[in-house]
C-alpha positions as CSV (number, residue, x, y, z in Angstrom):
1,M,13.2,25.6,-39.8
2,V,12.6,23.5,-36.8
3,S,13.3,19.8,-36.6
4,T,11.0,17.8,-34.3
5,P,11.6,14.5,-32.5
6,H,9.9,11.4,-33.4
7,I,8.1,8.6,-31.4
8,T,8.4,4.9,-32.4
9,L,5.1,3.4,-32.4
10,R,4.7,-0.4,-31.4
11,N,4.6,-1.6,-35.0
12,G,7.9,0.3,-35.7
13,V,6.5,3.3,-37.7
14,T,8.0,6.4,-36.5
15,M,5.7,9.4,-35.8
16,P,6.5,13.1,-35.3
17,Q,6.0,14.1,-31.7
18,F,4.7,17.5,-32.6
19,G,2.3,18.6,-35.4
20,L,-0.7,20.7,-36.6
21,G,-4.3,20.0,-35.8
22,V,-6.9,21.3,-38.1
23,F,-10.1,20.9,-36.2
24,Q,-12.3,24.0,-36.7
25,V,-10.0,25.4,-39.3
26,P,-12.3,26.6,-42.1
27,A,-12.0,24.4,-45.2
28,N,-11.3,27.5,-47.3
29,H,-8.2,28.3,-45.2
30,T,-6.9,24.8,-44.5
31,A,-4.6,24.3,-47.6
32,A,-2.7,27.7,-46.8
33,V,-2.6,26.7,-43.1
34,V,-1.1,23.3,-43.8
35,Q,1.3,24.8,-46.3
36,A,2.5,27.3,-43.8
37,A,3.0,24.6,-41.1
38,L,5.1,22.5,-43.4
39,D,7.1,25.5,-44.3
40,A,7.7,26.1,-40.6
41,G,9.0,22.5,-40.0
42,Y,5.8,20.6,-39.1
43,R,5.7,17.0,-40.5
44,L,2.5,15.7,-38.7
45,I,-0.9,16.9,-39.9
46,D,-4.0,15.8,-37.9
47,T,-7.4,15.9,-39.5
48,A,-10.7,13.8,-39.4
49,Q,-13.6,13.0,-41.6
50,M,-15.9,14.9,-39.3
51,Y,-13.8,18.1,-39.7
52,G,-14.6,18.5,-43.3
53,N,-11.3,19.6,-44.6
54,E,-9.5,16.4,-45.7
55,R,-9.4,17.6,-49.3
56,Q,-7.8,20.8,-48.4
57,V,-5.3,19.2,-46.2
58,G,-4.2,17.1,-49.3
59,E,-4.2,20.3,-51.4
60,G,-1.8,22.0,-48.7
61,I,0.6,19.0,-48.8
62,A,0.6,18.9,-52.6
63,R,1.3,22.8,-52.8
64,S,4.2,22.4,-50.3
65,D,7.8,21.5,-51.3
66,V,7.6,18.6,-48.8
67,P,7.3,15.2,-50.3
68,R,4.2,13.2,-49.4
69,E,6.3,10.5,-47.8
70,D,7.8,13.1,-45.4
71,V,4.5,14.1,-44.1
72,F,2.7,12.1,-41.4
73,V,-1.0,12.2,-42.1
74,T,-3.6,11.2,-39.5
75,T,-7.2,11.0,-40.1
76,K,-10.2,9.6,-38.0
77,L,-13.3,7.6,-38.6
78,A,-16.6,9.5,-38.5
79,N,-19.0,8.3,-35.7
80,D,-21.8,7.4,-38.0
81,L,-19.6,5.0,-40.1
82,H,-18.8,2.5,-37.4
83,G,-18.9,-1.1,-38.6
84,Y,-16.7,-3.3,-40.8
85,D,-17.8,-2.2,-44.2
86,G,-18.5,1.5,-43.1
87,A,-15.0,1.8,-41.8
88,I,-13.3,0.6,-44.9
89,A,-15.5,2.6,-47.3
90,A,-14.8,5.7,-45.1
91,L,-11.0,5.3,-45.4
92,D,-11.4,4.8,-49.2
93,E,-13.2,8.3,-49.3
94,S,-10.6,9.8,-47.1
95,L,-7.9,8.6,-49.3
96,N,-9.7,10.1,-52.3
97,Q,-10.3,13.4,-50.4
98,L,-6.5,13.6,-49.3
99,G,-5.2,12.7,-52.8
100,T,-3.0,9.9,-51.3
101,D,-2.8,6.1,-51.5
102,Y,-2.4,5.6,-47.8
103,V,-2.6,7.5,-44.4
104,D,0.0,7.1,-41.8
105,L,-2.4,6.7,-38.9
106,Y,-6.0,5.9,-39.0
107,L,-8.0,6.3,-35.7
108,I,-11.5,5.3,-34.6
109,H,-12.5,8.9,-33.4
110,W,-14.8,7.9,-30.6
111,P,-15.6,4.5,-29.1
112,W,-19.5,5.2,-29.0
113,P,-20.0,2.4,-26.4
114,Q,-23.6,2.8,-26.5
115,Q,-23.7,1.6,-30.1
116,G,-21.3,-1.3,-29.4
117,R,-19.7,-1.6,-32.7
118,Y,-16.1,-0.5,-32.1
119,L,-14.8,-4.1,-32.0
120,E,-16.3,-4.7,-35.4
121,T,-14.9,-1.5,-36.6
122,W,-11.5,-2.3,-35.2
123,Q,-11.5,-5.5,-37.3
124,A,-11.9,-3.3,-40.4
125,F,-8.8,-1.2,-39.2
126,E,-6.8,-4.4,-39.0
127,K,-7.6,-5.1,-42.5
128,V,-6.6,-1.7,-44.0
129,A,-3.4,-2.0,-42.1
130,A,-2.7,-5.5,-43.5
131,D,-3.5,-3.9,-46.9
132,G,-1.0,-1.1,-46.4
133,R,-3.6,1.6,-46.7
134,A,-3.0,2.7,-43.1
135,R,0.6,2.5,-41.9
136,A,-0.5,2.4,-38.3
137,I,-3.9,2.1,-36.7
138,G,-5.2,3.4,-33.3
139,V,-8.0,4.9,-31.5
140,S,-9.2,8.2,-29.9
141,N,-11.0,8.8,-26.7
142,F,-10.8,5.2,-25.7
143,Q,-10.9,4.5,-21.9
144,P,-9.4,1.4,-20.3
145,Q,-12.5,-0.8,-20.5
146,H,-12.7,-0.1,-24.2
147,L,-9.0,-0.9,-24.7
148,D,-9.2,-4.2,-22.6
149,R,-12.0,-5.3,-24.9
150,L,-9.9,-4.8,-27.9
151,A,-7.1,-6.7,-26.2
152,A,-9.3,-9.4,-25.4
153,D,-11.1,-10.0,-28.7
154,S,-8.7,-8.7,-31.5
155,N,-5.2,-9.5,-32.5
156,T,-3.8,-5.9,-32.6
157,V,-3.1,-3.4,-29.9
158,P,-3.7,0.3,-31.0
159,A,-0.5,2.1,-31.8
160,V,-2.0,5.2,-30.4
161,N,-4.8,6.6,-28.1
162,Q,-5.5,10.4,-28.9
163,I,-7.3,11.6,-25.8
164,E,-8.1,15.0,-24.1
165,L,-4.9,15.9,-22.0
166,H,-3.7,19.2,-20.7
167,P,-2.4,20.5,-17.3
168,A,-5.9,20.7,-15.8
169,F,-6.8,17.3,-17.0
170,Q,-3.7,15.0,-16.9
171,Q,-5.1,11.6,-17.2
172,A,-2.5,10.0,-15.2
173,E,-4.2,6.6,-14.9
174,L,-4.7,6.3,-18.7
175,R,-1.2,7.5,-19.4
176,T,0.0,4.7,-17.2
177,Y,-2.3,2.0,-18.9
178,H,-0.9,3.1,-22.2
179,A,2.7,2.9,-21.0
180,T,2.1,-0.6,-19.7
181,H,0.6,-1.7,-22.9
182,G,3.0,0.0,-25.4
183,I,0.2,2.4,-26.6
184,A,1.5,6.0,-27.5
185,T,-0.3,8.9,-25.8
186,E,-1.4,11.7,-28.2
187,A,-3.0,14.8,-26.6
188,W,-5.9,16.8,-28.0
189,S,-6.8,20.1,-26.6
190,P,-3.2,20.4,-25.4
191,I,-3.7,23.9,-24.0
192,A,-7.3,23.4,-22.9
193,Q,-8.7,25.9,-25.5
194,G,-6.4,28.4,-23.9
195,K,-8.1,28.0,-20.4
196,V,-4.7,27.0,-18.6
197,L,-2.6,29.8,-20.1
198,G,-3.5,32.4,-17.4
199,E,-2.5,30.1,-14.5
200,P,0.0,31.7,-12.3
201,V,2.3,28.7,-12.5
202,I,2.2,28.9,-16.3
203,T,2.7,32.7,-16.6
204,E,5.5,32.6,-14.0
205,L,7.3,30.0,-16.0
206,A,6.8,31.8,-19.2
207,E,8.4,34.8,-17.9
208,R,11.4,33.0,-16.4
209,H,12.0,31.2,-19.5
210,G,11.3,34.1,-21.9
211,R,8.5,32.1,-23.7
212,S,4.8,32.3,-24.1
213,P,2.5,30.4,-21.9
214,A,1.4,28.2,-24.7
215,Q,5.1,27.2,-25.4
216,I,5.6,26.4,-21.8
217,V,2.5,24.0,-21.8
218,L,3.5,22.5,-25.2
219,R,7.1,21.9,-23.9
220,W,5.5,20.2,-20.8
221,H,3.7,17.8,-23.1
222,I,6.9,17.0,-24.9
223,Q,8.8,16.2,-21.8
224,L,5.9,14.0,-20.6
225,G,6.3,12.0,-23.8
226,N,2.9,13.0,-25.3
227,I,2.4,13.5,-29.0
228,V,0.9,16.8,-29.5
229,F,-0.7,18.8,-32.4
230,P,-1.9,22.3,-31.4
231,K,-4.4,23.9,-33.7
232,S,-3.7,27.2,-35.2
233,A,-4.7,29.1,-38.4
234,T,-2.3,31.9,-37.8
235,P,1.1,31.7,-39.4
236,S,2.9,33.5,-36.7
237,R,1.3,31.4,-34.0
238,I,2.1,28.2,-36.0
239,A,5.8,29.2,-36.0
240,E,5.8,30.1,-32.3
241,N,4.1,26.8,-31.3
242,I,6.8,24.6,-32.7
243,D,9.7,26.7,-31.5
244,I,9.9,24.8,-28.2
245,F,12.9,22.6,-28.9
246,D,15.8,24.7,-27.7
247,F,14.9,24.9,-24.0
248,A,13.7,22.5,-21.2
249,L,11.6,22.6,-18.1
250,S,13.3,21.6,-15.0
251,D,12.0,18.7,-12.7
252,A,10.6,21.4,-10.3
253,D,8.8,23.2,-13.3
254,M,7.3,19.8,-14.3
255,T,6.1,19.1,-10.9
256,A,4.6,22.6,-10.6
257,I,2.5,22.1,-13.6
258,G,1.6,18.5,-12.3
259,R,-0.2,20.2,-9.5
260,L,-2.7,22.0,-11.8
261,D,-4.6,18.9,-12.4
262,R,-8.3,19.2,-11.5
263,G,-10.0,16.9,-13.7
264,M,-11.3,19.7,-16.0
265,R,-12.6,18.5,-19.4
266,T,-13.0,20.9,-22.3
267,G,-14.6,18.2,-24.5
268,P,-17.4,15.5,-24.0
269,D,-17.0,12.4,-21.7
270,P,-16.2,9.4,-24.0
271,A,-18.5,7.2,-21.8
272,R,-21.5,9.2,-23.0
273,F,-20.6,10.9,-26.4
274,P,-22.3,11.0,-28.8
275,G,-25.2,9.8,-26.8
């Protein structure tokens, strides 16, 4: 079983740097997938209210031999529940679905700037953190202007910003902002839905290191300091993905991957989503 490194968040909570994402994992498969991941050494599970599989995530944890307190559970607020009361009620429902008294990390899934309620929503997040129902609070898909507004008008800096990040979309400016403000960077779509795995640089490094292209990209994330949670529903791939802690990329390898950045999104632009 693989043991993963941890990141210490700004409030002192430690978070595994590597985990499992369950976006688009069918609900009827999710419990088995989560259990397989925990058996393979994963200790971070990332879900969301919009994914429709929180209950099955909780079932997978309950079926495993891993105590709840050893599993770092992240969930995210659904877009249609922004606002103070909505965010608090939504977390209560997530806790009910997950079968737990707390989550380790609660995120605003999208800023939805057109609606203009993310500050009010963040104030609810501060409340659930103070109550102990969320050990840490953060955001997802926030841009510097959204983070600046939280800094100006609230008392809490997000512990994490979960953003699209992969070799073809490296978000250097936003990662620098995070580092300056003590916000951990968490990468979704870490292998660009497979679109970067055929890049010659990646395949050449995979051959040289005796690894899969996905392992090369995931190792790149780890060495950048990103928190990463690739999605898979296949036990063999789940085990392969986490098997990246017994080799290292050289500085030259990292530089070569760094040259792949071309501003290619695989998901929506946060400035316009959900419209």
